mmCIF file of the N, C-alpha and C atoms, coordinates in Angstrom:
data_MODEL
# 
_entry.id   MODEL 
# 
loop_
_atom_site.group_PDB 
_atom_site.id 
_atom_site.type_symbol 
_atom_site.label_atom_id 
_atom_site.label_alt_id 
_atom_site.label_comp_id 
_atom_site.label_asym_id 
_atom_site.label_entity_id 
_atom_site.label_seq_id 
_atom_site.pdbx_PDB_ins_code 
_atom_site.Cartn_x 
_atom_site.Cartn_y 
_atom_site.Cartn_z 
_atom_site.occupancy 
_atom_site.B_iso_or_equiv 
_atom_site.pdbx_formal_charge 
_atom_site.auth_seq_id 
_atom_site.auth_comp_id 
_atom_site.auth_asym_id 
_atom_site.auth_atom_id 
_atom_site.pdbx_PDB_model_num 
ATOM 1   N N  . MET A 1 1  ? -16.296 12.590  -6.580  1.00 0.00 ? 1  MET A N  1 
ATOM 2   C CA . MET A 1 1  ? -16.551 11.173  -6.474  1.00 0.00 ? 1  MET A CA 1 
ATOM 3   C C  . MET A 1 1  ? -17.081 10.668  -7.810  1.00 0.00 ? 1  MET A C  1 
ATOM 4   N N  . ILE A 1 2  ? -16.687 9.455   -8.160  1.00 0.00 ? 2  ILE A N  1 
ATOM 5   C CA . ILE A 1 2  ? -17.096 8.874   -9.432  1.00 0.00 ? 2  ILE A CA 1 
ATOM 6   C C  . ILE A 1 2  ? -18.468 8.218   -9.264  1.00 0.00 ? 2  ILE A C  1 
ATOM 7   N N  . GLY A 1 3  ? -19.381 8.587   -10.160 1.00 0.00 ? 3  GLY A N  1 
ATOM 8   C CA . GLY A 1 3  ? -20.721 8.008   -10.122 1.00 0.00 ? 3  GLY A CA 1 
ATOM 9   C C  . GLY A 1 3  ? -20.780 6.704   -10.889 1.00 0.00 ? 3  GLY A C  1 
ATOM 10  N N  . HIS A 1 4  ? -21.954 6.109   -10.903 1.00 0.00 ? 4  HIS A N  1 
ATOM 11  C CA . HIS A 1 4  ? -22.136 4.822   -11.570 1.00 0.00 ? 4  HIS A CA 1 
ATOM 12  C C  . HIS A 1 4  ? -21.939 4.946   -13.084 1.00 0.00 ? 4  HIS A C  1 
ATOM 13  N N  . GLN A 1 5  ? -22.449 6.010   -13.675 1.00 0.00 ? 5  GLN A N  1 
ATOM 14  C CA . GLN A 1 5  ? -22.332 6.177   -15.122 1.00 0.00 ? 5  GLN A CA 1 
ATOM 15  C C  . GLN A 1 5  ? -20.876 6.338   -15.542 1.00 0.00 ? 5  GLN A C  1 
ATOM 16  N N  . GLU A 1 6  ? -20.121 7.124   -14.809 1.00 0.00 ? 6  GLU A N  1 
ATOM 17  C CA . GLU A 1 6  ? -18.720 7.318   -15.146 1.00 0.00 ? 6  GLU A CA 1 
ATOM 18  C C  . GLU A 1 6  ? -17.930 6.025   -15.006 1.00 0.00 ? 6  GLU A C  1 
ATOM 19  N N  . LEU A 1 7  ? -18.240 5.251   -13.960 1.00 0.00 ? 7  LEU A N  1 
ATOM 20  C CA . LEU A 1 7  ? -17.561 3.976   -13.738 1.00 0.00 ? 7  LEU A CA 1 
ATOM 21  C C  . LEU A 1 7  ? -17.841 2.995   -14.879 1.00 0.00 ? 7  LEU A C  1 
ATOM 22  N N  . ILE A 1 8  ? -19.071 2.939   -15.342 1.00 0.00 ? 8  ILE A N  1 
ATOM 23  C CA . ILE A 1 8  ? -19.426 2.061   -16.450 1.00 0.00 ? 8  ILE A CA 1 
ATOM 24  C C  . ILE A 1 8  ? -18.705 2.488   -17.721 1.00 0.00 ? 8  ILE A C  1 
ATOM 25  N N  . ILE A 1 9  ? -18.637 3.781   -17.980 1.00 0.00 ? 9  ILE A N  1 
ATOM 26  C CA . ILE A 1 9  ? -17.929 4.281   -19.165 1.00 0.00 ? 9  ILE A CA 1 
ATOM 27  C C  . ILE A 1 9  ? -16.457 3.916   -19.100 1.00 0.00 ? 9  ILE A C  1 
ATOM 28  N N  . ILE A 1 10 ? -15.846 4.066   -17.944 1.00 0.00 ? 10 ILE A N  1 
ATOM 29  C CA . ILE A 1 10 ? -14.429 3.721   -17.778 1.00 0.00 ? 10 ILE A CA 1 
ATOM 30  C C  . ILE A 1 10 ? -14.213 2.227   -18.014 1.00 0.00 ? 10 ILE A C  1 
ATOM 31  N N  . LEU A 1 11 ? -15.088 1.387   -17.476 1.00 0.00 ? 11 LEU A N  1 
ATOM 32  C CA . LEU A 1 11 ? -14.967 -0.061  -17.672 1.00 0.00 ? 11 LEU A CA 1 
ATOM 33  C C  . LEU A 1 11 ? -15.129 -0.451  -19.142 1.00 0.00 ? 11 LEU A C  1 
ATOM 34  N N  . VAL A 1 12 ? -16.047 0.191   -19.834 1.00 0.00 ? 12 VAL A N  1 
ATOM 35  C CA . VAL A 1 12 ? -16.230 -0.090  -21.261 1.00 0.00 ? 12 VAL A CA 1 
ATOM 36  C C  . VAL A 1 12 ? -14.986 0.300   -22.048 1.00 0.00 ? 12 VAL A C  1 
ATOM 37  N N  . ILE A 1 13 ? -14.406 1.441   -21.740 1.00 0.00 ? 13 ILE A N  1 
ATOM 38  C CA . ILE A 1 13 ? -13.185 1.882   -22.429 1.00 0.00 ? 13 ILE A CA 1 
ATOM 39  C C  . ILE A 1 13 ? -12.045 0.901   -22.163 1.00 0.00 ? 13 ILE A C  1 
ATOM 40  N N  . ILE A 1 14 ? -11.918 0.431   -20.936 1.00 0.00 ? 14 ILE A N  1 
ATOM 41  C CA . ILE A 1 14 ? -10.866 -0.535  -20.603 1.00 0.00 ? 14 ILE A CA 1 
ATOM 42  C C  . ILE A 1 14 ? -11.079 -1.837  -21.371 1.00 0.00 ? 14 ILE A C  1 
ATOM 43  N N  . MET A 1 15 ? -12.325 -2.290  -21.478 1.00 0.00 ? 15 MET A N  1 
ATOM 44  C CA . MET A 1 15 ? -12.603 -3.522  -22.224 1.00 0.00 ? 15 MET A CA 1 
ATOM 45  C C  . MET A 1 15 ? -12.287 -3.350  -23.705 1.00 0.00 ? 15 MET A C  1 
ATOM 46  N N  . VAL A 1 16 ? -12.561 -2.185  -24.255 1.00 0.00 ? 16 VAL A N  1 
ATOM 47  C CA . VAL A 1 16 ? -12.259 -1.944  -25.666 1.00 0.00 ? 16 VAL A CA 1 
ATOM 48  C C  . VAL A 1 16 ? -10.751 -1.906  -25.884 1.00 0.00 ? 16 VAL A C  1 
ATOM 49  N N  . LEU A 1 17 ? -10.019 -1.262  -24.974 1.00 0.00 ? 17 LEU A N  1 
ATOM 50  C CA . LEU A 1 17 ? -8.570  -1.142  -25.137 1.00 0.00 ? 17 LEU A CA 1 
ATOM 51  C C  . LEU A 1 17 ? -7.850  -2.469  -24.939 1.00 0.00 ? 17 LEU A C  1 
ATOM 52  N N  . PHE A 1 18 ? -8.214  -3.230  -23.926 1.00 0.00 ? 18 PHE A N  1 
ATOM 53  C CA . PHE A 1 18 ? -7.471  -4.437  -23.576 1.00 0.00 ? 18 PHE A CA 1 
ATOM 54  C C  . PHE A 1 18 ? -8.144  -5.720  -24.048 1.00 0.00 ? 18 PHE A C  1 
ATOM 55  N N  . GLY A 1 19 ? -9.406  -5.705  -24.284 1.00 0.00 ? 19 GLY A N  1 
ATOM 56  C CA . GLY A 1 19 ? -10.114 -6.910  -24.691 1.00 0.00 ? 19 GLY A CA 1 
ATOM 57  C C  . GLY A 1 19 ? -10.558 -7.707  -23.483 1.00 0.00 ? 19 GLY A C  1 
ATOM 58  N N  . ALA A 1 20 ? -11.606 -8.484  -23.678 1.00 0.00 ? 20 ALA A N  1 
ATOM 59  C CA . ALA A 1 20 ? -12.185 -9.243  -22.563 1.00 0.00 ? 20 ALA A CA 1 
ATOM 60  C C  . ALA A 1 20 ? -11.243 -10.350 -22.086 1.00 0.00 ? 20 ALA A C  1 
ATOM 61  N N  . LYS A 1 21 ? -10.423 -10.889 -22.977 1.00 0.00 ? 21 LYS A N  1 
ATOM 62  C CA . LYS A 1 21 ? -9.523  -11.982 -22.598 1.00 0.00 ? 21 LYS A CA 1 
ATOM 63  C C  . LYS A 1 21 ? -8.357  -11.498 -21.759 1.00 0.00 ? 21 LYS A C  1 
ATOM 64  N N  . LYS A 1 22 ? -7.962  -10.248 -21.908 1.00 0.00 ? 22 LYS A N  1 
ATOM 65  C CA . LYS A 1 22 ? -6.807  -9.716  -21.177 1.00 0.00 ? 22 LYS A CA 1 
ATOM 66  C C  . LYS A 1 22 ? -7.171  -9.159  -19.807 1.00 0.00 ? 22 LYS A C  1 
ATOM 67  N N  . LEU A 1 23 ? -8.439  -8.928  -19.541 1.00 0.00 ? 23 LEU A N  1 
ATOM 68  C CA . LEU A 1 23 ? -8.845  -8.323  -18.272 1.00 0.00 ? 23 LEU A CA 1 
ATOM 69  C C  . LEU A 1 23 ? -8.472  -9.157  -17.052 1.00 0.00 ? 23 LEU A C  1 
ATOM 70  N N  . PRO A 1 24 ? -8.705  -10.475 -17.033 1.00 0.00 ? 24 PRO A N  1 
ATOM 71  C CA . PRO A 1 24 ? -8.284  -11.245 -15.847 1.00 0.00 ? 24 PRO A CA 1 
ATOM 72  C C  . PRO A 1 24 ? -6.772  -11.188 -15.634 1.00 0.00 ? 24 PRO A C  1 
ATOM 73  N N  . GLU A 1 25 ? -6.023  -11.244 -16.714 1.00 0.00 ? 25 GLU A N  1 
ATOM 74  C CA . GLU A 1 25 ? -4.562  -11.170 -16.611 1.00 0.00 ? 25 GLU A CA 1 
ATOM 75  C C  . GLU A 1 25 ? -4.132  -9.795  -16.092 1.00 0.00 ? 25 GLU A C  1 
ATOM 76  N N  . LEU A 1 26 ? -4.786  -8.756  -16.565 1.00 0.00 ? 26 LEU A N  1 
ATOM 77  C CA . LEU A 1 26 ? -4.484  -7.398  -16.112 1.00 0.00 ? 26 LEU A CA 1 
ATOM 78  C C  . LEU A 1 26 ? -4.817  -7.238  -14.634 1.00 0.00 ? 26 LEU A C  1 
ATOM 79  N N  . GLY A 1 27 ? -5.953  -7.782  -14.207 1.00 0.00 ? 27 GLY A N  1 
ATOM 80  C CA . GLY A 1 27 ? -6.337  -7.712  -12.792 1.00 0.00 ? 27 GLY A CA 1 
ATOM 81  C C  . GLY A 1 27 ? -5.376  -8.477  -11.896 1.00 0.00 ? 27 GLY A C  1 
ATOM 82  N N  . ARG A 1 28 ? -4.938  -9.632  -12.379 1.00 0.00 ? 28 ARG A N  1 
ATOM 83  C CA . ARG A 1 28 ? -3.985  -10.445 -11.619 1.00 0.00 ? 28 ARG A CA 1 
ATOM 84  C C  . ARG A 1 28 ? -2.664  -9.695  -11.444 1.00 0.00 ? 28 ARG A C  1 
ATOM 85  N N  . SER A 1 29 ? -2.193  -9.088  -12.524 1.00 0.00 ? 29 SER A N  1 
ATOM 86  C CA . SER A 1 29 ? -0.940  -8.333  -12.460 1.00 0.00 ? 29 SER A CA 1 
ATOM 87  C C  . SER A 1 29 ? -1.066  -7.143  -11.520 1.00 0.00 ? 29 SER A C  1 
ATOM 88  N N  . LEU A 1 30 ? -2.194  -6.476  -11.576 1.00 0.00 ? 30 LEU A N  1 
ATOM 89  C CA . LEU A 1 30 ? -2.428  -5.332  -10.696 1.00 0.00 ? 30 LEU A CA 1 
ATOM 90  C C  . LEU A 1 30 ? -2.458  -5.773  -9.234  1.00 0.00 ? 30 LEU A C  1 
ATOM 91  N N  . GLY A 1 31 ? -3.093  -6.903  -8.961  1.00 0.00 ? 31 GLY A N  1 
ATOM 92  C CA . GLY A 1 31 ? -3.142  -7.426  -7.591  1.00 0.00 ? 31 GLY A CA 1 
ATOM 93  C C  . GLY A 1 31 ? -1.768  -7.806  -7.067  1.00 0.00 ? 31 GLY A C  1 
ATOM 94  N N  . GLN A 1 32 ? -0.955  -8.431  -7.921  1.00 0.00 ? 32 GLN A N  1 
ATOM 95  C CA . GLN A 1 32 ? 0.401   -8.795  -7.503  1.00 0.00 ? 32 GLN A CA 1 
ATOM 96  C C  . GLN A 1 32 ? 1.239   -7.550  -7.247  1.00 0.00 ? 32 GLN A C  1 
ATOM 97  N N  . GLY A 1 33 ? 1.063   -6.533  -8.076  1.00 0.00 ? 33 GLY A N  1 
ATOM 98  C CA . GLY A 1 33 ? 1.802   -5.285  -7.876  1.00 0.00 ? 33 GLY A CA 1 
ATOM 99  C C  . GLY A 1 33 ? 1.430   -4.616  -6.564  1.00 0.00 ? 33 GLY A C  1 
ATOM 100 N N  . MET A 1 34 ? 0.137   -4.601  -6.247  1.00 0.00 ? 34 MET A N  1 
ATOM 101 C CA . MET A 1 34 ? -0.308  -4.008  -4.981  1.00 0.00 ? 34 MET A CA 1 
ATOM 102 C C  . MET A 1 34 ? 0.225   -4.803  -3.795  1.00 0.00 ? 34 MET A C  1 
ATOM 103 N N  . LYS A 1 35 ? 0.252   -6.130  -3.925  1.00 0.00 ? 35 LYS A N  1 
ATOM 104 C CA . LYS A 1 35 ? 0.771   -6.988  -2.856  1.00 0.00 ? 35 LYS A CA 1 
ATOM 105 C C  . LYS A 1 35 ? 2.246   -6.700  -2.608  1.00 0.00 ? 35 LYS A C  1 
ATOM 106 N N  . GLU A 1 36 ? 3.034   -6.570  -3.683  1.00 0.00 ? 36 GLU A N  1 
ATOM 107 C CA . GLU A 1 36 ? 4.455   -6.274  -3.551  1.00 0.00 ? 36 GLU A CA 1 
ATOM 108 C C  . GLU A 1 36 ? 4.672   -4.888  -2.941  1.00 0.00 ? 36 GLU A C  1 
ATOM 109 N N  . PHE A 1 37 ? 3.850   -3.918  -3.330  1.00 0.00 ? 37 PHE A N  1 
ATOM 110 C CA . PHE A 1 37 ? 3.972   -2.567  -2.790  1.00 0.00 ? 37 PHE A CA 1 
ATOM 111 C C  . PHE A 1 37 ? 3.702   -2.566  -1.283  1.00 0.00 ? 37 PHE A C  1 
ATOM 112 N N  . LYS A 1 38 ? 2.653   -3.244  -0.855  1.00 0.00 ? 38 LYS A N  1 
ATOM 113 C CA . LYS A 1 38 ? 2.332   -3.311  0.574   1.00 0.00 ? 38 LYS A CA 1 
ATOM 114 C C  . LYS A 1 38 ? 3.445   -4.003  1.350   1.00 0.00 ? 38 LYS A C  1 
ATOM 115 N N  . LYS A 1 39 ? 3.990   -5.082  0.765   1.00 0.00 ? 39 LYS A N  1 
ATOM 116 C CA . LYS A 1 39 ? 5.062   -5.820  1.426   1.00 0.00 ? 39 LYS A CA 1 
ATOM 117 C C  . LYS A 1 39 ? 6.305   -4.945  1.567   1.00 0.00 ? 39 LYS A C  1 
ATOM 118 N N  . SER A 1 40 ? 6.649   -4.217  0.514   1.00 0.00 ? 40 SER A N  1 
ATOM 119 C CA . SER A 1 40 ? 7.826   -3.349  0.556   1.00 0.00 ? 40 SER A CA 1 
ATOM 120 C C  . SER A 1 40 ? 7.647   -2.207  1.544   1.00 0.00 ? 40 SER A C  1 
ATOM 121 N N  . SER A 1 41 ? 6.460   -1.612  1.571   1.00 0.00 ? 41 SER A N  1 
ATOM 122 C CA . SER A 1 41 ? 6.235   -0.505  2.499   1.00 0.00 ? 41 SER A CA 1 
ATOM 123 C C  . SER A 1 41 ? 6.252   -1.000  3.945   1.00 0.00 ? 41 SER A C  1 
ATOM 124 N N  . LYS A 1 42 ? 5.732   -2.192  4.182   1.00 0.00 ? 42 LYS A N  1 
ATOM 125 C CA . LYS A 1 42 ? 5.753   -2.760  5.536   1.00 0.00 ? 42 LYS A CA 1 
ATOM 126 C C  . LYS A 1 42 ? 7.195   -3.022  5.976   1.00 0.00 ? 42 LYS A C  1 
ATOM 127 N N  . GLU A 1 43 ? 8.010   -3.585  5.073   1.00 0.00 ? 43 GLU A N  1 
ATOM 128 C CA . GLU A 1 43 ? 9.415   -3.841  5.396   1.00 0.00 ? 43 GLU A CA 1 
ATOM 129 C C  . GLU A 1 43 ? 10.162  -2.534  5.654   1.00 0.00 ? 43 GLU A C  1 
ATOM 130 N N  . LEU A 1 44 ? 9.866   -1.516  4.880   1.00 0.00 ? 44 LEU A N  1 
ATOM 131 C CA . LEU A 1 44 ? 10.514  -0.220  5.071   1.00 0.00 ? 44 LEU A CA 1 
ATOM 132 C C  . LEU A 1 44 ? 10.170  0.365   6.433   1.00 0.00 ? 44 LEU A C  1 
ATOM 133 N N  . LEU A 1 45 ? 8.914   0.276   6.819   1.00 0.00 ? 45 LEU A N  1 
ATOM 134 C CA . LEU A 1 45 ? 8.501   0.785   8.138   1.00 0.00 ? 45 LEU A CA 1 
ATOM 135 C C  . LEU A 1 45 ? 9.167   0.006   9.260   1.00 0.00 ? 45 LEU A C  1 
ATOM 136 N N  . GLU A 1 46 ? 9.271   -1.308  9.096   1.00 0.00 ? 46 GLU A N  1 
ATOM 137 C CA . GLU A 1 46 ? 9.921   -2.120  10.125  1.00 0.00 ? 46 GLU A CA 1 
ATOM 138 C C  . GLU A 1 46 ? 11.406  -1.775  10.227  1.00 0.00 ? 46 GLU A C  1 
ATOM 139 N N  . ASP A 1 47 ? 12.059  -1.537  9.082   1.00 0.00 ? 47 ASP A N  1 
ATOM 140 C CA . ASP A 1 47 ? 13.476  -1.190  9.092   1.00 0.00 ? 47 ASP A CA 1 
ATOM 141 C C  . ASP A 1 47 ? 13.713  0.164   9.762   1.00 0.00 ? 47 ASP A C  1 
ATOM 142 N N  . THR A 1 48 ? 12.854  1.128   9.481   1.00 0.00 ? 48 THR A N  1 
ATOM 143 C CA . THR A 1 48 ? 13.040  2.440   10.093  1.00 0.00 ? 48 THR A CA 1 
ATOM 144 C C  . THR A 1 48 ? 12.743  2.389   11.589  1.00 0.00 ? 48 THR A C  1 
ATOM 145 N N  . ASP A 1 49 ? 11.790  1.560   11.998  1.00 0.00 ? 49 ASP A N  1 
ATOM 146 C CA . ASP A 1 49 ? 11.509  1.424   13.427  1.00 0.00 ? 49 ASP A CA 1 
ATOM 147 C C  . ASP A 1 49 ? 12.691  0.797   14.154  1.00 0.00 ? 49 ASP A C  1 
ATOM 148 N N  . ASP A 1 50 ? 13.378  -0.133  13.498  1.00 0.00 ? 50 ASP A N  1 
ATOM 149 C CA . ASP A 1 50 ? 14.538  -0.784  14.112  1.00 0.00 ? 50 ASP A CA 1 
ATOM 150 C C  . ASP A 1 50 ? 15.720  0.173   14.219  1.00 0.00 ? 50 ASP A C  1 
ATOM 151 N N  . GLU A 1 51 ? 15.865  1.089   13.289  1.00 0.00 ? 51 GLU A N  1 
ATOM 152 C CA . GLU A 1 51 ? 17.023  1.977   13.265  1.00 0.00 ? 51 GLU A CA 1 
ATOM 153 C C  . GLU A 1 51 ? 16.878  3.185   14.175  1.00 0.00 ? 51 GLU A C  1 
ATOM 154 N N  . ILE A 1 52 ? 15.670  3.575   14.487  1.00 0.00 ? 52 ILE A N  1 
ATOM 155 C CA . ILE A 1 52 ? 15.453  4.740   15.343  1.00 0.00 ? 52 ILE A CA 1 
ATOM 156 C C  . ILE A 1 52 ? 15.631  4.304   16.786  1.00 0.00 ? 52 ILE A C  1 
ATOM 157 N N  . PRO A 1 53 ? 16.632  4.858   17.467  1.00 0.00 ? 53 PRO A N  1 
ATOM 158 C CA . PRO A 1 53 ? 16.845  4.460   18.864  1.00 0.00 ? 53 PRO A CA 1 
ATOM 159 C C  . PRO A 1 53 ? 15.734  5.017   19.753  1.00 0.00 ? 53 PRO A C  1 
ATOM 160 N N  . THR A 1 54 ? 15.316  4.200   20.650  1.00 0.00 ? 54 THR A N  1 
ATOM 161 C CA . THR A 1 54 ? 14.306  4.660   21.609  1.00 0.00 ? 54 THR A CA 1 
ATOM 162 C C  . THR A 1 54 ? 15.009  5.090   22.878  1.00 0.00 ? 54 THR A C  1 
ATOM 163 N N  . LYS A 1 55 ? 14.519  6.137   23.462  1.00 0.00 ? 55 LYS A N  1 
ATOM 164 C CA . LYS A 1 55 ? 15.106  6.674   24.673  1.00 0.00 ? 55 LYS A CA 1 
ATOM 165 C C  . LYS A 1 55 ? 14.662  5.850   25.864  1.00 0.00 ? 55 LYS A C  1 
ATOM 166 N N  . ALA A 1 56 ? 15.617  5.463   26.676  1.00 0.00 ? 56 ALA A N  1 
ATOM 167 C CA . ALA A 1 56 ? 15.287  4.701   27.876  1.00 0.00 ? 56 ALA A CA 1 
ATOM 168 C C  . ALA A 1 56 ? 14.627  5.634   28.880  1.00 0.00 ? 56 ALA A C  1 
ATOM 169 N N  . PRO A 1 57 ? 13.585  5.172   29.525  1.00 0.00 ? 57 PRO A N  1 
ATOM 170 C CA . PRO A 1 57 ? 12.926  6.029   30.517  1.00 0.00 ? 57 PRO A CA 1 
ATOM 171 C C  . PRO A 1 57 ? 13.862  6.272   31.698  1.00 0.00 ? 57 PRO A C  1 
ATOM 172 N N  . THR A 1 58 ? 13.908  7.508   32.140  1.00 0.00 ? 58 THR A N  1 
ATOM 173 C CA . THR A 1 58 ? 14.765  7.858   33.276  1.00 0.00 ? 58 THR A CA 1 
ATOM 174 C C  . THR A 1 58 ? 13.942  7.827   34.552  1.00 0.00 ? 58 THR A C  1 
ATOM 175 N N  . ASP A 1 59 ? 14.583  7.444   35.616  1.00 0.00 ? 59 ASP A N  1 
ATOM 176 C CA . ASP A 1 59 ? 13.931  7.376   36.905  1.00 0.00 ? 59 ASP A CA 1 
ATOM 177 C C  . ASP A 1 59 ? 14.058  8.755   37.560  1.00 0.00 ? 59 ASP A C  1 
ATOM 178 N N  . SER A 1 60 ? 12.949  9.439   37.747  1.00 0.00 ? 60 SER A N  1 
ATOM 179 C CA . SER A 1 60 ? 12.997  10.797  38.277  1.00 0.00 ? 60 SER A CA 1 
ATOM 180 C C  . SER A 1 60 ? 13.394  10.838  39.748  1.00 0.00 ? 60 SER A C  1 
ATOM 181 N N  . THR A 1 61 ? 13.277  9.751   40.488  1.00 0.00 ? 61 THR A N  1 
ATOM 182 C CA . THR A 1 61 ? 13.629  9.758   41.900  1.00 0.00 ? 61 THR A CA 1 
ATOM 183 C C  . THR A 1 61 ? 15.147  9.768   42.071  1.00 0.00 ? 61 THR A C  1 
ATOM 184 N N  . ASN A 1 62 ? 15.895  9.190   41.135  1.00 0.00 ? 62 ASN A N  1 
ATOM 185 C CA . ASN A 1 62 ? 17.348  9.173   41.233  1.00 0.00 ? 62 ASN A CA 1 
ATOM 186 C C  . ASN A 1 62 ? 17.991  10.458  40.692  1.00 0.00 ? 62 ASN A C  1 
ATOM 187 N N  . ALA A 1 63 ? 17.236  11.247  39.978  1.00 0.00 ? 63 ALA A N  1 
ATOM 188 C CA . ALA A 1 63 ? 17.779  12.457  39.384  1.00 0.00 ? 63 ALA A CA 1 
ATOM 189 C C  . ALA A 1 63 ? 18.101  13.514  40.447  1.00 0.00 ? 63 ALA A C  1 
ATOM 190 N N  . SER A 1 64 ? 17.395  13.518  41.581  1.00 0.00 ? 64 SER A N  1 
ATOM 191 C CA . SER A 1 64 ? 17.641  14.537  42.604  1.00 0.00 ? 64 SER A CA 1 
ATOM 192 C C  . SER A 1 64 ? 18.839  14.208  43.495  1.00 0.00 ? 64 SER A C  1 
ATOM 193 N N  . SER A 1 65 ? 19.325  12.973  43.490  1.00 0.00 ? 65 SER A N  1 
ATOM 194 C CA . SER A 1 65 ? 20.436  12.644  44.381  1.00 0.00 ? 65 SER A CA 1 
ATOM 195 C C  . SER A 1 65 ? 21.776  12.791  43.744  1.00 0.00 ? 65 SER A C  1 
# 
């Protein structure tokens, strides 16, 4: 698990690499990417659920006749 000191060091390195002005833009892009990923994965799950046929329940009382 990442502690507070490691997190602060990582944030400082990111600020040095990208600059303070680019951080909001970088965060916005990251948020949009995560939103698109969630949307795509949700659509994929819905598509696979639609394609998998579900078995109709059989009536066990009619099976003996």
